[in-house]
C-alpha positions in Angstrom: -75.4 58.9 -3.9 -72.9 56.4 -3.1 -74.8 53.4 -2.3 -78.7 53.0 -2.7 -80.4 49.7 -1.6 -83.7 49.6 -1.9 -86.3 46.5 -0.7 -83.3 44.2 0.5 -84.5 40.8 2.0 -82.7 37.9 2.8 -83.7 34.4 4.2 -81.7 31.6 5.4 -84.0 28.5 5.3 -87.3 29.7 6.9 -85.7 32.3 8.8 -86.1 35.9 7.1 -83.3 37.9 8.3 -83.6 41.1 6.3 -87.3 42.0 5.5 -87.2 44.9 3.1 -84.5 47.3 3.9 -84.1 50.4 2.4 -80.4 52.3 2.8 -78.6 55.1 1.1 -75.1 56.9 2.0 -73.7 59.7 0.6 -70.2 60.3 -0.9 -67.7 60.9 1.9 -70.1 60.1 4.2 -69.6 58.0 7.6 -72.8 55.8 8.9 -72.5 53.2 11.7 -75.1 50.5 11.8 -75.7 48.8 15.1 -78.0 46.1 16.9 -78.0 43.1 18.7 -76.4 40.2 17.7 -79.0 38.9 15.5 -80.6 41.7 14.3 -79.0 41.5 10.7 -76.3 43.8 10.8 -73.7 41.7 9.1 -75.8 40.1 6.6 -76.9 43.6 5.3 -72.9 44.6 5.0 -72.3 41.3 3.1 -74.7 42.3 0.6 -73.7 45.8 0.6 -70.3 44.5 0.0 -71.6 42.5 -2.9 -70.1 39.2 -0.8 -73.6 37.8 -0.7 -76.7 38.4 -2.9 -80.6 39.4 -1.5 -83.5 37.3 -2.3 -85.0 40.2 -3.7 -84.2 44.3 -4.2 -81.8 46.6 -5.8 -78.3 47.9 -5.1 -76.4 50.6 -6.9 -72.7 51.3 -5.7 -71.2 54.5 -7.1 -73.7 54.5 -9.9 -73.4 50.9 -11.1 -76.4 48.1 -10.5 -74.2 45.6 -9.1 -77.1 42.9 -8.7 -76.9 42.5 -12.5 -73.0 41.9 -12.7 -71.8 38.8 -13.9 -69.1 36.6 -11.8 -66.3 38.3 -13.0 -67.5 41.5 -13.6 -68.5 41.5 -10.0 -65.2 40.3 -8.7 -63.3 43.1 -10.6 -65.9 45.7 -9.2 -65.5 44.5 -6.0 -61.8 44.6 -6.0 -61.4 48.1 -7.4 -64.5 49.6 -5.8 -65.0 48.1 -2.7 -62.4 47.9 0.6 -63.5 45.5 3.6 -62.0 45.6 7.3 -62.7 43.2 9.7 -62.6 42.0 13.3 -59.9 40.2 12.6 -57.3 41.4 10.3 -56.9 38.3 8.1 -53.2 39.3 7.1 -51.4 36.6 5.3 -48.9 35.3 8.2 -46.0 34.7 5.6 -46.1 38.1 3.7 -44.5 41.4 5.2 -46.8 44.5 5.8 -45.8 46.1 2.2 -46.5 42.5 0.6 -50.2 42.3 2.2 -51.0 45.7 1.2 -49.7 45.0 -2.7 -52.1 41.8 -3.0 -55.3 43.9 -4.1 -53.3 45.9 -6.5 -51.5 43.0 -8.3 -55.0 41.3 -8.3 -56.1 44.2 -9.8 -53.4 44.4 -12.7 -51.6 47.4 -11.4 -47.7 47.0 -12.2 -45.3 45.8 -9.0 -43.8 49.4 -9.2 -46.9 51.2 -8.9 -48.6 48.7 -6.2 -45.3 49.2 -4.3 -45.5 52.9 -4.4 -49.2 53.1 -3.4 -48.5 50.6 -0.6 -45.7 52.6 0.9 -47.5 55.9 0.6 -50.7 54.9 2.4 -48.4 52.5 5.2 -46.8 55.8 6.0 -49.9 57.4 6.0 -51.0 55.3 8.6 -48.1 55.7 10.9 -46.4 52.3 9.7 -43.2 53.6 7.5 -41.0 51.8 10.0 -43.1 48.7 9.8 -43.1 47.7 6.0 -40.8 44.8 6.2 -42.3 43.5 9.4 -44.6 40.6 9.3 -47.8 40.5 11.1 -46.6 38.3 14.2 -44.1 41.3 14.7 -46.8 43.7 14.6 -49.4 44.9 17.8 -52.8 44.1 17.3 -53.5 47.9 16.4 -50.6 47.7 13.9 -52.1 44.9 12.3 -55.5 46.4 12.0 -53.8 49.5 10.5 -52.3 47.2 7.7 -55.5 45.7 6.9 -57.0 49.4 6.4 -53.9 50.0 4.2 -54.9 46.7 2.3 -58.6 47.7 2.1 -57.5 51.1 0.7 -54.7 50.4 -1.7 -57.1 50.5 -4.7 -58.8 53.8 -3.8 -62.2 52.0 -3.4 -65.5 54.0 -3.5 -66.5 52.4 -0.2 -64.7 51.3 2.7 -66.8 48.6 4.9 -65.9 47.8 8.4 -67.1 45.2 10.7 -66.7 45.4 14.0 -63.1 46.7 13.1 -62.2 47.8 16.7 -63.6 44.9 18.6 -60.4 43.0 19.2 -58.5 46.0 20.3 -57.6 47.5 23.7 -59.4 50.8 24.7 -56.3 53.0 23.7 -55.7 51.5 20.4 -59.6 51.2 20.0 -59.9 54.9 20.4 -56.8 55.8 17.7 -58.4 53.3 15.5 -61.6 55.4 15.4 -60.0 58.7 15.0 -58.2 57.2 12.2 -61.5 56.4 9.9 -62.4 60.0 10.1 -59.2 61.2 9.1 -59.1 58.6 6.2 -62.7 60.5 5.2 -60.9 64.0 5.4 -58.1 63.3 3.6 -59.3 60.8 1.0 -62.8 61.9 0.7 -63.6 57.9 1.8 -67.2 56.8 2.4 -67.4 54.7 5.1 -70.0 51.9 6.5 -69.3 50.6 10.1 -71.0 47.6 12.0 -70.4 48.0 15.4 -71.5 47.6 19.2 -69.2 50.6 20.3 -71.7 53.4 21.1 -68.6 55.6 20.9 -67.6 55.0 17.6 -71.2 55.3 16.5 -71.9 58.8 18.3 -68.8 59.7 16.1 -70.5 59.2 12.7 -72.4 61.4 10.5 -75.2 59.3 11.2 -76.0 56.1 13.5 -78.6 53.5 12.9 -79.9 51.1 14.8 -81.3 47.4 13.4 -83.6 45.1 15.1 -85.3 42.0 13.6 -84.2 42.8 10.3 -85.3 46.1 10.1 -84.0 49.7 11.1 -85.2 51.2 14.3 -86.6 55.0 13.9 -86.9 57.8 16.1 -89.9 56.7 17.6 -88.6 53.1 18.3 -90.9 51.6 15.6 -89.6 49.0 13.3 -88.7 50.6 9.3 -87.2 49.7 6.5 -86.0 52.9 5.3 -82.9 54.4 6.4 -82.3 56.6 3.4 -82.8 60.3 5.4 -80.4 61.6 7.2 -81.8 61.4 10.4 -80.2 59.8 13.7 -82.4 57.0 15.1 -81.9 56.2 18.9 -79.2 53.8 19.4 -80.3 50.0 21.0 -77.9 47.5 22.6 
């Protein structure tokens, strides 16, 4: 199992956002998580991505118990094993596409030559071979998001997390980006977890889960913490 979370709870003050989530994902599986604003989707994704810690529960990613890693160990693990794509690309405006993609590889201690080679290959794979020297302001929204995806993949992470990755794109560019996620899985065997409001993207995934009030919604519409089985709960706006 690539991701295995058990009993994940998270509160902010008196507000309990996650209420005992169980969640597992197999290697090379693409899973979407849907739900209304405030359901707990992004909070869960941040915990799965080790950007936030749960109040209780366990989390294993690619065989590592990440909740017991120290600060430096966790940062190194995140850099090597996890890639992130957000609704807004967060590219550094002063750097070119190539330089933006190289940054995580250089942080991981890879040589400049190795980082450059891997970054150029990824940008080419994503249809950006003619945009390597362009800065973000010279790229379209879809191109910026593809650069962000290349940056997320440059260290060959075990898991790619995407939080509303197409939420800021027009419908045509959005459709292209959605197809791209599945080509990445087919080409690189990538495991992908996507938080989205887009039912079209959710329907393309291997599994589509829905959250409400800090728990998953089952086939019968009842709340449940368990999302480890390969079922497809009914989606909810």
